[in-house]
Backbone bond lengths (Angstrom), bond angles and torsions (degrees), N, CA, C in turn:
res aa  C-N    CA-C-N  psi(-1)  N-CA   C-N-CA  omega(-1)  CA-C   N-CA-C  phi
1 M - - - 1.470 - - 1.528 109.67 -
2 S 1.323 118.00 126.86 1.452 120.88 179.66 1.519 110.23 -83.85
3 R 1.323 115.78 166.63 1.453 119.98 178.40 1.528 110.91 -61.97
4 Q 1.314 117.16 -30.89 1.456 119.62 -179.16 1.537 112.43 -73.61
5 D 1.338 116.20 -20.27 1.460 119.52 -177.86 1.523 112.59 -79.68
6 V 1.321 118.64 -13.75 1.457 122.09 -172.51 1.517 110.17 -86.51
7 N 1.316 117.04 128.23 1.463 119.23 176.96 1.524 112.10 -114.99
8 S 1.322 117.57 6.72 1.460 120.79 177.87 1.529 109.08 -146.08
9 I 1.333 116.25 126.97 1.455 122.97 -179.51 1.522 107.99 -122.15
10 H 1.316 115.89 146.17 1.455 120.80 -174.98 1.524 110.41 -122.85
11 F 1.327 116.70 123.76 1.454 122.80 172.55 1.525 107.04 -100.38
12 I 1.326 117.66 125.71 1.462 121.41 -177.07 1.519 109.74 -121.96
13 T 1.325 118.11 117.60 1.456 121.05 171.79 1.529 108.32 -87.50
14 G 1.338 116.49 145.39 1.459 119.60 -174.40 1.518 111.68 72.10
15 V 1.331 117.11 31.60 1.464 121.15 -171.70 1.523 112.72 -66.99
16 A 1.337 118.75 -27.45 1.465 120.85 -177.60 1.517 112.72 -88.46
17 G 1.320 117.18 3.78 1.451 121.14 177.74 1.515 112.38 -85.94
18 F 1.299 115.32 -175.67 1.456 123.85 -174.45 1.535 111.65 -57.25
19 I 1.317 117.20 -56.56 1.464 121.17 -175.08 1.524 110.88 -82.10
20 G 1.330 117.16 -37.74 1.460 120.33 179.80 1.505 112.46 -59.38
21 R 1.322 116.37 -41.76 1.468 121.49 178.64 1.531 111.47 -61.22
22 C 1.337 116.02 -43.30 1.467 120.35 -178.81 1.531 111.07 -67.10
23 L 1.319 116.69 -41.28 1.462 120.77 178.40 1.529 110.58 -64.51
24 A 1.337 116.68 -45.66 1.459 120.07 -179.35 1.524 111.64 -61.22
25 Q 1.331 116.47 -44.70 1.462 119.85 -179.03 1.524 110.83 -62.49
26 R 1.323 116.95 -39.89 1.461 119.97 178.84 1.535 110.86 -63.40
27 L 1.321 116.74 -47.34 1.456 120.42 -177.30 1.531 111.85 -65.45
28 I 1.338 116.78 -43.23 1.464 120.31 178.94 1.522 110.35 -64.15
29 G 1.339 116.16 -38.64 1.456 120.44 177.64 1.523 112.67 -62.70
30 E 1.324 116.19 -25.39 1.460 120.63 178.52 1.532 112.06 -91.05
31 G 1.343 116.63 4.60 1.453 121.07 175.94 1.510 115.73 92.76
32 A 1.334 117.00 9.30 1.458 119.98 -179.34 1.528 111.36 -83.16
33 F 1.320 116.38 160.01 1.453 122.81 171.52 1.529 108.66 -92.42
34 V 1.331 116.57 135.19 1.464 122.01 -178.03 1.516 109.67 -130.81
35 A 1.329 116.62 127.27 1.460 122.62 169.41 1.519 106.99 -108.61
36 G 1.329 116.91 122.76 1.455 120.93 -175.15 1.517 112.09 -113.58
37 F 1.340 115.86 144.43 1.454 122.71 179.64 1.530 108.80 -125.81
38 D 1.327 116.68 136.76 1.466 120.24 178.40 1.526 108.54 -163.86
39 N 1.341 116.02 145.38 1.473 118.65 175.35 1.528 112.16 -94.16
40 L 1.341 116.76 -1.93 1.468 123.46 177.64 1.531 112.76 62.14
41 S 1.332 117.27 26.18 1.466 119.84 175.75 1.515 111.02 -72.46
42 R 1.320 117.19 -31.22 1.463 121.38 175.54 1.525 111.54 -129.62
43 G 1.307 117.32 -37.34 1.455 120.49 174.67 1.520 110.39 -69.62
44 T 1.329 115.94 164.47 1.463 120.80 -176.61 1.522 111.01 -134.47
45 L 1.320 115.10 154.75 1.460 119.62 174.64 1.522 111.46 -64.71
46 R 1.323 116.58 -27.92 1.470 120.14 176.46 1.523 110.76 -57.94
47 N 1.320 117.26 -35.25 1.454 120.58 179.35 1.525 112.70 -64.89
48 L 1.322 116.65 -21.12 1.467 120.88 -177.72 1.522 112.84 -97.86
49 A 1.327 116.84 -2.62 1.464 120.71 -170.48 1.525 112.86 -59.03
50 A 1.323 118.19 -34.48 1.464 121.15 -174.38 1.524 112.40 -66.36
51 F 1.332 117.65 -22.54 1.466 118.81 -177.16 1.524 113.08 -137.99
52 S 1.328 117.63 10.04 1.462 120.16 -173.88 1.532 112.90 -62.48
53 H 1.335 117.89 -25.90 1.465 120.88 -179.20 1.531 112.82 -97.95
54 S 1.316 116.23 7.52 1.463 118.84 178.10 1.525 109.93 -67.29
55 P 1.333 117.91 137.69 1.471 120.26 176.96 1.518 112.62 -64.74
56 G 1.329 116.36 -15.52 1.460 120.54 179.22 1.512 113.54 -94.58
57 F 1.353 117.70 14.80 1.462 120.07 -178.00 1.519 110.76 -131.46
58 L 1.319 115.70 133.83 1.462 122.54 173.75 1.515 108.21 -126.80
59 F 1.338 116.85 126.12 1.463 120.78 177.85 1.523 110.19 -107.05
60 Q 1.334 115.51 133.21 1.455 122.09 177.33 1.530 108.78 -122.54
61 Q 1.327 117.16 109.33 1.466 119.80 173.95 1.518 107.77 -79.91
62 T 1.313 116.13 115.90 1.458 119.93 -176.17 1.515 109.99 -155.55
63 E 1.300 115.96 160.29 1.456 122.71 177.12 1.526 108.41 -98.23
64 L 1.314 116.24 110.86 1.457 120.49 -174.87 1.526 112.68 -69.13
65 T 1.330 117.27 -18.34 1.461 119.99 178.55 1.525 112.08 -82.28
66 D 1.327 117.33 -11.93 1.468 122.97 176.18 1.526 106.96 -96.17
67 I 1.311 116.53 101.87 1.454 120.10 -169.76 1.522 112.42 -61.22
68 D 1.336 117.94 -34.99 1.460 120.12 -179.55 1.534 111.28 -70.35
69 A 1.341 115.80 -43.63 1.465 119.48 177.59 1.527 110.70 -64.58
70 Y 1.319 116.42 -41.00 1.463 121.34 179.67 1.531 110.16 -64.11
71 R 1.324 116.34 -42.74 1.468 119.44 179.85 1.531 111.31 -61.77
72 S 1.321 116.34 -40.88 1.462 119.55 179.17 1.525 111.30 -63.74
73 A 1.343 116.37 -44.78 1.468 120.83 179.06 1.521 110.81 -64.74
74 F 1.315 116.19 -41.86 1.459 121.50 -179.78 1.532 110.38 -62.18
75 N 1.330 115.97 -43.90 1.461 119.64 -179.99 1.529 111.89 -66.15
76 R 1.344 116.98 -37.86 1.470 119.40 176.63 1.521 110.75 -62.29
77 A 1.329 116.12 -39.78 1.466 119.88 179.22 1.525 110.85 -65.39
78 L 1.323 117.10 -39.97 1.467 120.15 178.55 1.522 111.72 -65.43
79 E 1.332 116.94 -36.37 1.463 120.51 177.70 1.523 111.52 -68.71
80 W 1.347 116.02 -32.80 1.473 121.23 -177.82 1.521 112.25 -75.08
81 C 1.320 116.62 -39.28 1.461 119.00 -168.67 1.522 111.57 -78.71
82 P 1.325 116.02 153.89 1.465 120.11 176.53 1.526 110.69 -71.66
83 Q 1.310 116.13 172.21 1.455 120.18 176.36 1.523 109.68 -71.61
84 G 1.295 117.15 144.21 1.458 120.14 177.56 1.510 111.58 153.98
85 R 1.309 115.17 -179.05 1.461 122.98 178.58 1.528 109.76 -67.52
86 I 1.336 116.89 130.75 1.461 121.60 178.93 1.521 109.34 -114.24
87 I 1.338 115.85 125.72 1.459 122.24 173.37 1.522 107.63 -109.93
88 V 1.314 116.99 130.17 1.458 122.11 177.69 1.531 108.59 -99.41
89 W 1.336 115.19 121.73 1.466 121.84 177.07 1.527 107.23 -103.64
90 H 1.321 116.02 106.85 1.466 119.31 -175.46 1.536 109.38 -97.38
91 L 1.342 115.17 100.53 1.460 122.05 -178.52 1.524 112.57 -110.62
92 A 1.326 118.26 -14.70 1.467 120.94 -175.11 1.523 110.72 -66.24
93 A 1.338 115.78 134.41 1.471 121.57 178.34 1.525 108.61 -172.23
94 N 1.321 116.23 165.24 1.456 120.53 168.72 1.527 108.69 -73.25
95 S 1.316 117.37 125.62 1.472 120.42 178.84 1.518 112.62 -104.53
96 D 1.327 117.35 2.70 1.467 122.15 -179.30 1.522 108.88 -101.73
97 I 1.337 116.65 93.83 1.466 120.80 -176.02 1.518 111.18 -60.99
98 L 1.330 117.36 -38.66 1.469 120.54 -179.76 1.524 111.59 -63.80
99 A 1.321 117.31 -36.54 1.466 119.87 177.20 1.521 110.28 -61.85
100 G 1.325 116.76 -36.97 1.458 121.13 177.62 1.512 112.93 -71.03
101 V 1.321 116.92 -28.02 1.471 120.64 175.00 1.522 109.75 -69.94
102 R 1.331 116.26 -43.75 1.467 120.42 -179.39 1.518 112.06 -67.71
103 D 1.329 116.28 -34.85 1.467 120.99 -177.84 1.532 108.21 -142.68
104 P 1.341 117.81 99.59 1.468 120.25 -177.46 1.521 114.05 -59.00
105 A 1.325 117.24 -20.74 1.468 119.48 179.39 1.521 112.04 -65.35
106 V 1.337 116.97 -22.82 1.463 120.35 -179.13 1.525 110.67 -60.48
107 D 1.334 116.97 -49.33 1.467 119.13 -178.83 1.517 112.17 -74.39
108 L 1.323 117.07 -33.62 1.467 119.09 174.83 1.518 109.61 -58.65
109 R 1.313 116.21 -42.89 1.466 121.40 -176.59 1.527 111.88 -78.22
110 D 1.333 116.43 -57.09 1.469 120.35 -168.15 1.520 114.03 -85.02
111 T 1.341 117.10 -23.84 1.464 119.87 -179.04 1.525 112.06 -100.45
112 Y 1.346 117.22 -44.57 1.471 118.12 -178.01 1.524 113.29 -91.34
113 L 1.338 117.62 -47.32 1.462 118.72 -175.55 1.523 111.72 -62.94
114 T 1.326 117.83 -32.32 1.464 119.43 176.40 1.534 110.63 -62.67
115 T 1.334 116.35 -36.73 1.467 120.32 176.39 1.525 110.57 -68.17
116 F 1.323 116.15 -47.98 1.469 120.87 -179.74 1.523 110.75 -57.05
117 N 1.329 116.26 -46.41 1.462 120.00 -178.84 1.520 112.10 -67.38
118 T 1.334 116.66 -37.75 1.464 119.97 177.72 1.524 110.97 -62.18
119 L 1.316 116.55 -44.38 1.470 120.15 177.23 1.526 110.86 -63.01
120 Q 1.333 117.32 -37.48 1.466 119.83 178.06 1.522 110.90 -64.63
121 M 1.351 116.58 -43.20 1.463 119.85 176.98 1.527 110.86 -58.86
122 M 1.323 115.57 -43.29 1.454 119.93 -177.48 1.522 111.63 -66.06
123 Q 1.321 116.13 -42.36 1.463 118.72 179.23 1.522 111.19 -65.01
124 D 1.334 116.19 -42.27 1.470 119.82 179.70 1.521 112.03 -60.75
125 R 1.344 116.29 -37.85 1.467 120.24 -175.82 1.527 113.21 -101.93
126 K 1.328 116.29 11.23 1.470 123.12 174.71 1.538 112.27 59.03
127 L 1.344 115.50 40.79 1.466 121.21 171.64 1.521 108.05 -94.54
128 T 1.330 117.53 138.16 1.468 118.91 -164.43 1.528 114.98 -126.30
129 E 1.352 119.12 8.26 1.453 120.19 -179.28 1.531 109.56 -131.16
130 I 1.332 116.39 126.86 1.459 121.56 -179.78 1.524 110.01 -133.84
131 A 1.325 115.22 139.91 1.467 122.59 172.85 1.527 106.29 -116.92
132 F 1.318 117.22 127.32 1.461 121.68 -169.17 1.518 111.93 -122.07
133 A 1.328 115.74 132.48 1.465 122.30 177.20 1.517 109.84 -85.96
134 S 1.333 116.47 102.02 1.461 121.37 175.11 1.529 108.89 -100.91
135 T 1.315 118.24 -158.03 1.452 120.54 -167.06 1.525 112.55 -158.09
136 S 1.310 115.57 157.30 1.462 121.08 172.43 1.523 111.59 -64.23
137 A 1.349 117.30 -20.65 1.462 120.99 -176.58 1.523 112.59 -64.04
138 I 1.341 118.24 -16.99 1.471 118.97 178.77 1.528 111.23 -66.81
139 Y 1.341 118.27 -24.07 1.463 121.63 -176.39 1.525 112.28 -77.47
140 G 1.338 117.04 -18.49 1.457 118.81 -176.14 1.516 111.39 65.14
141 P 1.345 117.47 -148.39 1.472 120.26 -175.12 1.523 114.40 -89.90
142 L 1.330 118.96 28.91 1.463 120.68 178.29 1.526 110.47 -61.57
143 A 1.316 115.93 142.93 1.462 120.33 176.93 1.524 109.40 -70.92
144 G 1.326 115.98 139.56 1.456 120.87 -176.89 1.508 112.31 -89.91
145 P 1.340 116.06 -176.76 1.467 124.86 -2.73 1.529 112.07 -69.24
146 L 1.325 115.38 141.78 1.452 121.29 -175.51 1.521 110.61 -82.81
147 H 1.321 116.71 127.14 1.457 119.72 174.25 1.522 109.58 -119.79
148 E 1.318 116.15 162.62 1.454 121.99 -165.30 1.524 114.69 -63.20
149 D 1.313 118.66 -27.90 1.463 120.03 -172.90 1.519 113.60 -105.94
150 M 1.337 117.52 15.75 1.458 119.03 178.55 1.527 109.66 -84.14
151 G 1.310 115.88 160.96 1.459 121.61 -179.54 1.517 109.46 175.16
152 P 1.321 117.85 -176.55 1.462 127.11 3.60 1.525 111.86 -69.90
153 L 1.328 116.33 157.11 1.456 121.71 -176.38 1.529 109.97 -102.40
154 F 1.336 115.61 122.95 1.457 122.16 178.87 1.530 108.84 -130.94
155 P 1.335 118.00 85.54 1.466 120.44 178.82 1.526 111.05 -58.79
156 I 1.344 116.43 153.23 1.460 120.68 179.88 1.528 111.76 -114.23
157 S 1.330 117.36 13.26 1.466 121.57 174.07 1.516 108.46 -134.54
158 G 1.343 115.74 153.74 1.455 119.45 175.24 1.512 111.47 -60.54
159 Y 1.330 115.64 -35.64 1.465 121.12 177.91 1.529 110.56 -58.99
160 G 1.337 116.66 -50.75 1.458 120.47 179.30 1.518 112.19 -63.43
161 A 1.343 116.12 -39.29 1.461 120.20 -179.63 1.525 111.55 -64.11
162 M 1.329 116.71 -42.25 1.463 119.54 -178.04 1.530 112.01 -76.15
163 K 1.328 117.53 -27.62 1.468 119.28 172.11 1.527 109.90 -68.08
164 L 1.336 117.03 -40.63 1.464 119.85 178.21 1.528 110.60 -66.20
165 A 1.333 117.13 -39.46 1.459 120.34 175.47 1.529 110.74 -62.67
166 S 1.333 116.35 -37.13 1.464 119.72 177.12 1.521 111.01 -64.42
167 E 1.325 117.03 -42.61 1.466 119.84 176.00 1.531 110.44 -57.48
168 A 1.341 115.87 -42.74 1.462 120.21 -178.85 1.530 110.87 -63.94
169 S 1.326 116.81 -40.67 1.461 119.96 179.18 1.523 111.32 -66.08
170 I 1.326 116.57 -37.71 1.472 120.17 177.35 1.526 109.71 -65.91
171 S 1.332 117.39 -41.44 1.461 120.76 177.33 1.522 111.22 -59.66
172 A 1.338 116.33 -42.35 1.467 119.92 178.13 1.523 110.52 -65.78
173 A 1.331 117.02 -36.64 1.463 120.38 179.41 1.528 111.64 -67.93
174 V 1.331 117.03 -31.46 1.465 120.26 175.12 1.530 109.74 -62.44
175 E 1.310 115.85 -37.36 1.467 120.02 178.68 1.525 111.51 -67.56
176 S 1.349 116.09 -32.54 1.465 118.14 -172.09 1.531 114.54 -99.95
177 F 1.355 117.86 -42.62 1.469 115.83 -175.91 1.521 115.20 -146.63
178 L 1.325 119.56 -21.02 1.464 119.88 -179.00 1.527 110.69 -73.32
179 H 1.318 114.83 140.14 1.472 120.14 174.64 1.526 110.54 -83.81
180 R 1.348 116.73 -35.68 1.470 119.47 -178.88 1.520 109.89 -156.96
181 A 1.336 115.47 143.39 1.465 121.86 175.70 1.522 109.27 -136.89
182 W 1.332 114.59 140.30 1.457 121.40 173.90 1.527 108.00 -118.31
183 I 1.316 116.95 126.38 1.461 122.24 179.12 1.523 107.86 -114.33
184 Y 1.335 115.36 122.00 1.466 121.67 -178.70 1.523 108.78 -108.39
185 R 1.310 117.11 121.16 1.459 121.15 177.95 1.530 108.35 -97.95
186 F 1.334 113.99 102.74 1.458 121.21 -172.35 1.529 111.88 -75.64
187 P 1.338 116.66 151.29 1.466 121.61 166.10 1.534 107.67 -88.99
188 N 1.326 118.36 -153.43 1.465 121.85 168.95 1.523 107.28 -81.52
189 V 1.314 116.54 121.70 1.458 121.89 -174.47 1.525 109.02 -104.66
190 V 1.334 116.62 133.28 1.468 121.47 -175.59 1.522 109.50 -132.39
191 G 1.340 115.06 161.26 1.451 119.51 177.14 1.508 111.49 146.82
192 P 1.333 116.71 -175.79 1.470 121.43 -179.43 1.526 111.37 -65.17
193 F 1.340 115.64 154.59 1.461 124.07 179.01 1.533 113.05 69.55
194 A 1.328 118.21 15.05 1.467 120.26 177.96 1.522 110.26 -61.20
195 T 1.316 115.52 143.52 1.464 121.34 177.74 1.522 111.81 -110.87
196 H 1.333 117.06 -3.45 1.452 121.98 -179.20 1.525 107.40 -165.89
197 G 1.319 117.07 -178.63 1.456 120.96 178.94 1.511 112.07 107.52
198 V 1.328 115.68 168.72 1.461 121.28 -170.13 1.529 112.10 -62.58
199 I 1.325 119.02 -43.72 1.460 120.94 -178.04 1.528 110.24 -67.03
200 F 1.314 116.58 -46.12 1.466 121.65 177.36 1.526 110.39 -57.21
201 D 1.337 116.44 -46.45 1.467 120.46 -178.74 1.528 111.48 -64.05
202 F 1.328 117.04 -41.43 1.477 119.85 179.62 1.528 110.90 -62.82
203 L 1.319 117.46 -43.92 1.461 120.09 -179.95 1.526 111.12 -64.71
204 K 1.324 117.60 -38.39 1.455 120.73 177.14 1.527 111.25 -65.29
205 K 1.314 116.92 -38.94 1.467 120.30 178.00 1.525 111.08 -64.04
206 L 1.334 116.35 -39.05 1.463 119.13 179.20 1.519 111.88 -70.91
207 Q 1.321 117.46 -23.65 1.466 119.53 172.10 1.527 110.32 -63.81
208 Q 1.323 116.05 -37.76 1.457 121.66 -176.28 1.529 112.59 -82.53
209 N 1.324 116.33 -31.45 1.466 120.95 179.81 1.522 108.05 -143.66
210 S 1.326 116.13 96.90 1.463 120.44 -174.74 1.522 113.30 -75.37
211 A 1.331 117.28 -9.89 1.465 120.30 -177.25 1.517 113.12 -90.77
212 E 1.343 116.90 -23.04 1.465 119.20 -173.83 1.523 110.60 -150.63
213 L 1.335 115.74 136.46 1.455 122.01 175.47 1.521 109.19 -104.06
214 E 1.314 116.68 119.92 1.461 120.88 175.38 1.524 108.90 -85.12
215 V 1.339 116.25 131.19 1.456 122.55 178.94 1.520 108.23 -121.00
216 L 1.322 116.64 124.29 1.467 120.99 179.12 1.523 109.70 -73.76
217 G 1.340 116.09 131.32 1.454 120.68 -178.37 1.517 111.54 91.47
218 N 1.341 115.19 -168.56 1.466 120.29 -176.78 1.532 113.55 -94.35
219 G 1.320 117.25 -0.78 1.459 120.66 178.80 1.506 114.63 85.68
220 R 1.333 116.66 -5.12 1.466 119.40 -178.54 1.534 112.42 -92.23
221 Q 1.324 116.60 1.31 1.461 118.93 173.74 1.526 108.60 -58.97
222 C 1.329 116.44 138.65 1.473 119.83 -173.33 1.524 109.20 -138.48
223 K 1.339 115.42 122.68 1.462 120.89 -175.36 1.528 110.12 -143.03
224 P 1.339 117.22 158.60 1.472 120.05 177.44 1.523 111.52 -80.38
225 Y 1.330 116.12 147.42 1.465 122.59 -179.78 1.530 109.09 -130.13
226 L 1.343 114.70 140.28 1.465 120.54 -177.25 1.519 108.85 -135.84
227 L 1.332 116.87 137.99 1.455 121.01 176.68 1.527 110.20 -67.00
228 V 1.316 115.72 142.98 1.462 120.42 -176.42 1.524 111.83 -61.45
229 D 1.330 118.42 -36.28 1.463 120.31 178.01 1.530 111.49 -61.45
230 E 1.332 115.90 -39.04 1.460 119.35 179.19 1.522 111.06 -71.78
231 L 1.326 117.10 -34.99 1.452 120.24 175.45 1.530 110.36 -59.43
232 V 1.320 116.52 -46.97 1.462 120.49 179.47 1.530 110.31 -63.22
233 D 1.332 117.29 -40.09 1.471 120.47 174.94 1.525 110.03 -53.09
234 A 1.341 115.68 -49.01 1.460 120.53 -176.83 1.523 111.42 -65.92
235 M 1.332 117.12 -42.37 1.461 120.65 179.78 1.526 111.06 -58.48
236 L 1.319 116.37 -47.32 1.462 120.48 -179.07 1.532 110.96 -67.34
237 F 1.335 116.04 -39.88 1.462 120.03 179.20 1.524 110.59 -61.08
238 I 1.322 116.60 -45.27 1.465 120.36 -179.27 1.525 110.46 -63.37
239 S 1.336 117.22 -43.84 1.466 119.74 -177.94 1.527 111.79 -64.55
240 Q 1.328 116.44 -26.47 1.464 120.63 -178.65 1.532 113.04 -90.16
241 N 1.339 117.41 -18.42 1.455 119.49 -170.91 1.528 115.53 -124.38
242 S 1.320 117.89 -13.82 1.459 120.38 178.39 1.520 108.17 -105.39
243 T 1.326 117.24 114.67 1.464 120.77 -165.25 1.526 113.31 -120.23
244 Q 1.346 117.81 19.49 1.459 119.05 170.07 1.529 108.70 -68.64
245 R 1.299 116.99 167.60 1.468 118.14 175.65 1.533 110.03 -68.31
246 L 1.332 117.94 -41.04 1.457 122.08 177.48 1.518 108.23 -119.99
247 N 1.341 116.23 114.75 1.459 122.73 -176.21 1.517 108.87 -118.69
248 Y 1.321 118.28 130.75 1.467 120.99 -177.78 1.523 109.79 -142.67
249 Y 1.347 114.90 130.66 1.458 121.06 -171.80 1.525 111.71 -142.40
250 N 1.337 115.38 137.48 1.459 120.48 161.90 1.524 108.41 -72.01
251 I 1.328 116.62 139.42 1.463 121.42 172.04 1.519 107.57 -123.09
252 G 1.325 117.49 128.42 1.455 119.24 -179.27 1.517 111.55 -176.50
253 P 1.324 116.81 -177.15 1.461 121.30 177.47 1.520 110.77 -79.74
254 L 1.316 115.67 176.38 1.464 120.24 -178.94 1.525 112.66 -87.54
255 D 1.326 117.71 -16.01 1.461 121.09 -175.14 1.527 110.92 -91.56
256 E 1.329 115.92 -179.10 1.464 121.38 -178.06 1.514 112.87 -88.46
257 G 1.327 118.61 -1.95 1.450 119.77 174.84 1.510 114.16 116.15
258 M 1.316 115.28 -168.79 1.460 123.40 -177.25 1.519 108.02 -138.03
259 T 1.322 117.39 142.84 1.459 120.27 -178.04 1.527 110.74 -78.61
260 V 1.310 115.17 154.45 1.456 121.01 175.68 1.529 110.08 -62.43
261 R 1.313 116.88 -36.12 1.467 120.29 177.48 1.532 110.94 -58.55
262 A 1.336 116.70 -46.12 1.465 120.18 -179.31 1.531 110.78 -65.32
263 I 1.319 117.29 -36.15 1.468 120.12 177.91 1.522 110.06 -66.91
264 A 1.329 116.81 -43.97 1.467 120.54 178.70 1.523 110.89 -59.36
265 E 1.322 116.67 -42.25 1.462 120.67 -179.30 1.528 110.71 -65.59
266 E 1.324 117.77 -37.56 1.464 120.94 178.61 1.528 110.69 -68.40
267 V 1.322 117.83 -41.94 1.460 120.91 178.77 1.523 110.40 -62.21
268 V 1.329 117.19 -44.90 1.467 121.00 178.86 1.518 110.50 -63.38
269 R 1.328 116.85 -41.23 1.474 120.20 -179.11 1.522 110.91 -59.62
270 V 1.331 116.92 -41.43 1.461 121.01 -177.14 1.523 111.81 -80.73
271 A 1.323 117.38 -44.51 1.463 121.04 -168.61 1.525 114.33 -96.14
272 R 1.326 118.46 -35.77 1.461 121.48 -174.89 1.527 110.77 -146.93
273 P 1.333 117.96 68.09 1.467 118.89 179.63 1.529 110.59 -53.64
274 G 1.310 115.43 132.11 1.458 119.77 179.75 1.507 114.88 95.64
275 A 1.336 118.41 -13.25 1.467 120.57 178.25 1.524 109.66 -67.55
276 G 1.315 115.89 146.30 1.453 120.52 176.89 1.519 111.38 -79.97
277 I 1.317 115.84 162.63 1.465 122.08 176.47 1.523 107.69 -124.78
278 R 1.324 116.85 124.66 1.461 121.63 -179.13 1.527 109.07 -117.55
279 Y 1.331 115.84 125.36 1.454 122.34 -179.98 1.528 109.65 -98.96
280 T 1.333 116.34 134.84 1.460 119.80 -177.77 1.524 112.20 -79.99
281 G 1.334 117.63 -15.94 1.458 121.52 176.73 1.519 113.35 93.81
282 G 1.335 115.19 162.93 1.462 121.19 -177.48 1.508 111.44 91.49
283 D 1.341 115.71 155.96 1.463 118.97 -175.26 1.522 112.96 -84.65
284 K 1.344 117.80 -5.41 1.465 121.72 177.59 1.508 110.32 -120.25
285 G 1.339 115.78 151.20 1.449 119.54 175.68 1.518 112.51 -80.96
286 W 1.345 117.69 -29.38 1.458 122.49 -176.72 1.521 108.45 -165.58
287 V 1.322 115.83 167.80 1.459 120.98 175.05 1.525 108.85 -62.02
288 G 1.327 116.66 129.20 1.457 120.97 -178.38 1.514 113.93 93.26
289 D 1.333 117.15 -5.60 1.466 121.04 178.71 1.522 110.07 -76.60
290 V 1.324 116.93 132.19 1.464 122.22 170.55 1.519 105.80 -96.24
291 P 1.348 118.58 105.35 1.463 120.14 -168.01 1.521 115.22 -69.40
292 K 1.336 116.86 -26.24 1.472 118.82 -178.98 1.515 109.57 -143.55
293 F 1.313 115.59 131.89 1.461 120.39 169.46 1.511 107.95 -160.54
294 N 1.307 115.79 157.77 1.459 120.12 169.33 1.520 109.08 -145.86
295 Y 1.304 114.48 150.60 1.454 122.35 -173.03 1.519 112.22 -94.03
296 C 1.316 114.87 145.61 1.449 122.00 159.71 1.525 106.60 -96.11
297 I 1.336 117.82 122.06 1.472 120.29 178.60 1.537 110.69 -114.32
298 E 1.327 115.70 27.37 1.458 120.16 -179.36 1.527 111.73 -58.87
299 K 1.327 117.03 -37.69 1.464 120.58 179.85 1.522 110.77 -61.65
300 L 1.338 116.36 -42.11 1.459 121.04 178.69 1.528 111.09 -69.60
301 Q 1.323 117.19 -37.92 1.465 120.38 177.00 1.527 111.13 -62.89
302 K 1.321 116.89 -40.10 1.465 120.31 179.16 1.523 111.03 -64.91
303 L 1.332 116.45 -29.18 1.457 120.28 176.16 1.526 110.96 -70.89
304 G 1.360 116.22 -24.84 1.461 120.03 175.70 1.511 116.14 121.19
305 W 1.360 118.35 12.01 1.467 120.19 -178.17 1.521 109.92 -125.37
306 Q 1.333 115.53 141.83 1.457 120.04 169.23 1.523 109.26 -151.02
307 P 1.338 116.55 154.82 1.467 120.52 -174.70 1.520 112.08 -72.73
308 R 1.329 114.73 160.68 1.466 121.22 178.79 1.521 112.08 -97.79
309 H 1.345 117.23 -20.70 1.459 121.25 -174.66 1.524 111.64 -117.91
310 S 1.321 114.98 148.92 1.466 120.77 171.71 1.523 109.19 -80.73
311 S 1.338 116.22 170.97 1.466 120.23 175.33 1.524 110.62 -57.72
312 E 1.316 117.05 -44.81 1.462 120.34 -178.29 1.525 111.20 -63.01
313 Q 1.314 117.26 -44.34 1.463 120.38 178.38 1.528 110.91 -62.57
314 A 1.326 116.22 -42.05 1.465 120.41 179.86 1.522 111.12 -62.05
315 V 1.318 116.59 -43.97 1.471 120.71 179.95 1.520 110.74 -63.26
316 K 1.313 117.71 -44.12 1.473 120.18 -178.58 1.526 111.07 -63.50
317 V 1.319 117.47 -42.25 1.468 120.73 177.20 1.522 110.09 -62.81
318 A 1.319 116.21 -42.84 1.463 120.43 -176.30 1.521 111.77 -69.08
319 V 1.324 117.97 -40.27 1.467 120.59 178.85 1.521 110.08 -59.01
320 Q 1.322 116.72 -47.16 1.459 120.18 -179.23 1.521 111.23 -65.58
321 A 1.331 116.86 -40.79 1.463 120.70 -178.85 1.525 110.95 -64.21
322 L 1.316 117.53 -43.82 1.469 120.31 -179.87 1.519 111.48 -70.94
323 W 1.328 117.31 -35.96 1.454 120.69 178.39 1.525 110.84 -64.28
324 N 1.320 117.29 -27.38 1.459 121.24 178.55 1.524 112.82 -78.07
325 E 1.345 117.66 -10.36 1.453 120.54 -179.66 1.529 110.09 -86.95
326 P 1.337 118.19 133.26 1.464 121.20 -175.86 1.532 114.12 -54.95
327 E 1.342 117.82 -33.32 1.460 121.02 -176.61 1.514 112.30 -67.03
328 C 1.335 117.50 -21.71 1.454 120.18 -177.20 1.524 112.51 -100.70
329 R 1.316 117.72 0.91 1.449 121.05 176.45 1.532 110.01 -97.24
330 P 1.336 116.97 158.93 1.472 119.37 -179.75 1.523 111.48 -68.02
């Protein structure tokens, strides 16, 4: 495919991270042009290895919170890409909720300011379509099942608060200059190439202590889990089929989730049979943790998409996939 044949280009922030890498690989595999941005604070160049030399991919290592550096990278990407429709996929954010608890500036900077700056870049260059990675954390401790129009919303973590503020800024931008926005409210996402999350953390802990796995909380926390490939399926499906100016969807499995205890037992079974499991106690794993929630995805089902795997199936696939990666082995 030549540069002149392309009528859709994708800019992805956080491209070297867990979900950004999967989205980029899917789009490049379908023949699209992708310009990716990442500061590599959590993402890695290894995540880009499968397509880093593709003629349809440009990587820009930049700090999205530095508006001048971001503008330079953004302009280089615009000069590189062919003419056509540009969709901005804004996935970059702080994924360490505890870091945001210790220092609230982390989420202000890495979760909200990256959104603010991305919208500023888009307005300056007259780009009008954005797809945004939001989160279940915006709902706070509301009793489930959670649906998109319930409220009021009072997040209990800086991460959730800054994601909700980002949604609000995108909504305001739709009023002023955006032609269309898609907001995806993610569940817990699992799968290969993960850079964080419960399975990744458990495997890392077993690297350090093969005899015992420490689990924060009482293990009865219960949340929905979705494979990253299915998440990307849903994101692309929504962007192609939901055509309101402001589109917002929960994405998740059909079940009520899986307990942390069951995940810990599966990780031990695969990685360290016979290792003990020690629970620190309490109904939360950390400050800002929502210990139980489940999604209503009826809105997404009515659009025509539903997942193929349950939370339990997703976790089992992800545990095996991560255990097969050298970084998660002893």
